[in-house]
N, C-alpha and C positions, 0 to 999 in steps of 0.2 A: 364339637359345639363350643367347648371352652376356648378353643383357638380362635374361632370366629368372634366370640365375645371379647377376647383380648385385643383383636384388631379394631373392633368397634371402639373400645375404650381408648386405644392409642390415637385413633383419628379424632375422637372426641377431645382428647387432650391437646392435639395439634390445633383444633379449632379454638379451644379455651385459651391457649397461649397466643392466639392471633397469627400463627405461622402461615395459614392459608392467606390471610389478608395481606401480610407482608409480602408473600410471594407474588400476589396479584398486583399490588401497588408497585413493588420493585420492578417487576417485568414491564409494566406499562411505562414507568418513568425511564427505565433504561432504554426501552424501545424508542421513546421520544428523543432521548439524548443522542442515540446513535443516528437517528434520522436527521436531527439538527446538525450533527457533525458532518454527515454526508453532504449536506447542503453548504455549510459554512466553510469547510476545509478548502474546496476548490474556489469558492467565492473570495476568500481572504488569502488565497495562494499559500496556504499552510502546507507543510510536508504531509504526505500520505500517512506517515508514521503517527500523526496526531489522531487520525480516525481509527487506526489500528489499535493505538493505546487505549482509546476510550472504549472500544469494543472488548478488549482484553480485561480492562478494569471492571466493566459491567458484568461480564460473564464470570470472572473469578470472584467478584464480590457477592454474587448471588448466594452461594452456600454459606458465606460468612453472615449475610443478613438473616438467613433462616436460623442459623445457630444462635445468633443474638436474640432473635424473636422467641426462640424456645427458652433461653436462659433468663431473659429480662422482660420486665413489663413496665409500661409507663403509667404512673399513678399521680394523683394530685400532689403527692409529696415528692415527686421526681421519679427518676428511673430506679427501680428496685429489682432484685432477683425474684423471679416468679416463684410463688409459694406452691407447695403441693396442693392438688385438688382437694377440696373439702369433701367430706363423706356425702355421697349421693350426687355430687355435682356432675361427674362424668355420666352417671346413669341418666340424669335429667337431659343431658345433651343427646345421648343415644336414643332417648325416648321421643325426641322431637320428630315431626313429620319428615319423611325421607327427602322431600324436595328442599326443605329448609336445611337439613343436615348436609346435603351434597352441593348446595349452591356455592358455599365458600370454596369447596374443593374444585369445582368446575372453574371458578374465577382464577384460582391459583394455577390450574393447568393451562388456562388461556394465557395468563401472564408469563408463565414459564415458557410456553411455546413461542410467544412473541419475542422474549429475550433471547432464547437459543436460536430462533430463526434469524433474527436481526444480527446476532453475533456471528453466526455462521456466514451470513451473506456479506457482512462487513469484512471479515477476515478473508473470505474468498475473493472479494473485490480488491482488497489490498494486495493479495498475493498473485493476482492475475493481471498485474500491470502489463502494458503492451511491450512485447519483446521483439527484437529484430534478429534475423538469422543470416542475413546476407548484406554485403556492402560493396560498393565500387569506390575506389580512391581516384579522383580525377587529378591531373597534374595541377599543381598550385600555380596561380597567376603571378608572374614577375611584375611587381609594381615599382621596381627600383629605377627604371629608365635606362638600365645598363643591360645590354643583350647578354653579356657574359653571365649575369646572375640567373639567367633562365636555366642554366645547368644546375645551379644550386636549388632552385625551386622544384625542378623535376626530381632531383636527387632526394629532396626532403619528402616528396609525395611517395617516391618509390620505397624509401626507408619505412615510412608509415605503413605502406601496403605490406611489406615483408613482416613487420611486427604484427599486424592484424592477421596475416595468414597463419601465424603461429598459434592463434586461438582456435582450439579444436571445434568449438560450437559455432564458429562463424565461417560462412562461405564468402570468399573474397574473389571478386572478378579479376581476371588475368590482367596484367599490366598492359599488354598490347591492345586488349579490348577497351580498357578504360582510357588509355592515352590516345586512342583514336579520336577522342572528342577534344583534344587539345586545340585551342584557338577557335573552336566552334561555339556559337551562341545558341546551343540547343537547350530546350526546356528540360529541367531536371526530370520531369515525369516521362519525357521521351527517352532520356538516358536510362532511367530505371527499367522501362519496358524493353529497350534494346539489349541491355546487359542482364535482364532478368534478376534484378536485385531490389531489395526492399528499402535500402538507404544509400545515400550518396554523400561522400565526404569531399568537400571542395574547400578552397582557401586561397590566400594570397600571401606573398612574402615581400617585405620591404627591407632592403639591406643597405646599411650606411656604415662604412668603416668596419669596426669590429662588433657592431650591434646588428641585430636582426629582429624585425617585428613580424610575427606570424599570426594571421587570422585564419581560423578554421571553423567550418559550419557543417554540422551533420543534419541532413535533410531527409525527410520522409519522401521516398520516391513516388508514392502513390498520391500524395496530396500536394507536394511542393512546399510544405510548411517546415520551418526549422524545428528540430528536436532540441538542439542546443548549439551554442557557439562558444568558442574560446579565442582569447587574444593574448598573446605572450610577447613580451619585450625583453629579450635576453641578449647576453653576449654570445658570440659565435662558439666560444669554448664550452657553452652550456647547451648546445643544440641537441645533444642526445637526450638530455633531461626533458627538453621540450617535446621531443618525439615520444618519449615514454609517457609523458603527461597526457598527450592527446590520445595515444593508443589506449591508455588505461581508462580514460573517460568514455571512450567508445565501448570498451569491453564491459563496463558497468551497465 
């Protein structure tokens, strides 16, 4: 019986210190903030890390807000440390009608549920960005006007294919299968279906003297839309760095 009375006094003190009210308001505001971030981040083309950061701050700040609500109170004279309950004050709260006593607790639970639910959803959404597990590297188009440079273009694509084949999580279409589309104006979606891959890497090479300009595009084979593109203008003696740069971008 005394244990039950102790719990009642504890929850009455939580109500007196406005902890339930802070939980409800904080949860509602944080839920609204994460909802706004979910809308504004893609609209403003901000990194997904912004939405993830807002969700983390909201969730981690929740217990801090509750502790501050317990320790401090807002008074006409400013923020002050909450004083101990006056004699009989907690008993008066406990004696209130059950509906009135539990209303603040229910609101706090709703606010907490909104916060944790939105935080979990935001973090799940951020962590479940679309990933691709297969790729085909098409022969790069020789844009130099010199037929001899076709060997260089094909060699670059083959080196990239070999580099990507070394990534354990990535399935890479065989060279003979991918290079069968050389010189053909096939739709990327058709190539994806034929090679059974999710993405296609294509590009072009312009070589002039000891400099080379390489353009590469990674394309979603199911939609035909670009995932990303890269353009590099380097000296020939830096060509291996270019290959590593493109391969690393794909791996990410």
